[in-house]
Steps between C-alpha positions, in 0.01 A plus 500: 500500500500145651187301511398226743274220410176529702530125585840565661342772710212278606739211584706739714188618690381142553848406651495805720151413628612137555781609731273756682681812373195632312128469568228544241138505575190495265486822304767638719844610394796285604677620806834420653459348841546717808560190721842584636558139638436368142726759344786420745443124440533558126810709539655228719423236232645703221811576696545129579455413128749777402761391750473127404538592135797726573678237721444230234634731228816589683574160653738409210715798580599352827523836681535522868208653710721806563567549121126479430414746784765739385368499141140535622592783724662693205169477307272606784 
């Protein structure tokens, strides 16, 4: 069985609170936000970050846009 350090969990919750994904009140359990606009904004930010990382990683391959799209289409 895997174990997670409680400090790691606490840090993760603090990070999620900082970006507005989770809310925690006094003596209230943490809850994932129901703010659909915030969720969409976070998804867009995550997508942009993932695409930027992907493009940076494959840039040395010097593939054409068509080649990239073809490969992505096969994976989706």
